[in-house]
C-alpha positions in Angstrom: 0.0 0.0 0.0 1.4 3.4 -0.9 1.8 6.3 1.5 -0.9 8.2 -0.3 -3.4 5.4 0.2 -2.5 5.0 3.9 -3.0 8.8 4.4 -6.3 8.9 2.6 -7.5 5.9 4.6 -6.5 7.4 7.9 -8.3 10.7 7.0 -11.4 8.8 6.0 -11.4 6.8 9.3 -11.0 10.0 11.3 -13.9 11.6 9.5 -16.1 8.6 10.1 -15.2 8.6 13.8 -15.9 12.4 14.1 -19.3 12.0 12.3 -20.2 9.1 14.6 -19.4 11.2 17.7 -21.5 14.1 16.4 -24.5 11.8 15.8 -24.2 10.4 19.3 -24.1 13.9 20.8 -27.2 15.0 18.9 -29.1 11.8 19.8 -28.2 12.3 23.5 -29.5 15.9 23.4 -32.7 14.7 21.8 -33.1 12.0 24.4 -32.9 14.5 27.3 -36.1 15.3 29.2 -38.0 18.5 28.6 -38.4 21.2 31.2 -41.9 21.1 32.7 -43.6 24.4 33.5 -44.4 23.2 37.0 -40.8 22.3 37.9 -39.7 24.5 40.8 -36.9 26.3 38.8 -39.1 26.7 35.7 -41.9 28.1 37.7 -39.7 30.6 39.6 -38.4 31.8 36.2 -41.9 32.1 34.7 -41.0 29.5 32.0 -43.7 28.8 29.5 -43.3 26.3 26.7 -45.4 28.6 24.5 -44.3 32.2 24.8 -47.7 33.5 23.6 -49.1 32.3 26.9 -46.8 34.4 29.1 -48.8 36.4 31.6 -47.5 39.9 30.9 -48.8 41.2 34.2 -46.7 38.7 36.1 -43.7 38.9 33.7 -43.1 42.6 32.8 -39.7 41.7 31.2 -41.5 39.7 28.5 -41.7 41.3 25.0 -43.4 39.9 21.9 -40.9 38.1 19.8 -38.7 36.9 22.6 -38.3 33.1 22.3 -36.0 30.5 23.6 -34.8 29.9 20.0 -33.4 33.5 19.8 -32.0 33.5 23.4 -28.2 33.4 23.9 -28.7 30.5 26.4 -30.4 28.2 23.9 -28.3 25.6 22.2 -29.7 23.7 19.2 -29.4 23.5 15.5 -31.3 26.1 13.5 -35.0 25.1 13.1 -35.0 22.6 16.0 -38.3 22.5 18.0 -36.4 22.1 21.3 -32.8 22.5 22.6 -30.7 22.7 25.7 -30.6 25.7 27.9 -27.8 26.7 30.1 -30.3 27.7 32.9 -32.0 24.2 33.0 -28.9 22.0 33.0 -29.6 18.6 31.5 -33.0 19.4 30.2 -34.4 20.8 27.0 -36.7 23.8 26.5 -39.2 24.4 23.7 -37.8 26.6 21.0 -41.1 28.6 21.1 -40.8 29.0 24.9 -39.7 31.8 27.2 -38.4 32.5 30.7 -37.3 35.5 32.6 -33.6 34.6 32.1 -34.1 35.5 28.4 -31.0 37.2 26.9 -31.1 38.2 23.3 -28.6 36.5 21.0 -25.9 38.9 19.8 
């Protein structure tokens, strides 16, 4: 086997391994539990899975258009219906949700 073939094979195997790890990470994120509005932390932050249902009298910080999906704390691929949030470690939030920890993405 030539040096070129060994190098190409090595690169291919590294790409396959990297792709596999990425798929595992995505599937782990998808398997994580969703935040429930009645969870103590979620309730204290006024979390709603549907931002249109935020009580503006109780949550004066809320403004129309603020969604978890456009919050700096939200981590998910573009267009995902849910993703991880730095506030709710180990749990996912709805992309169309909102909580008082909202911080607009830069």
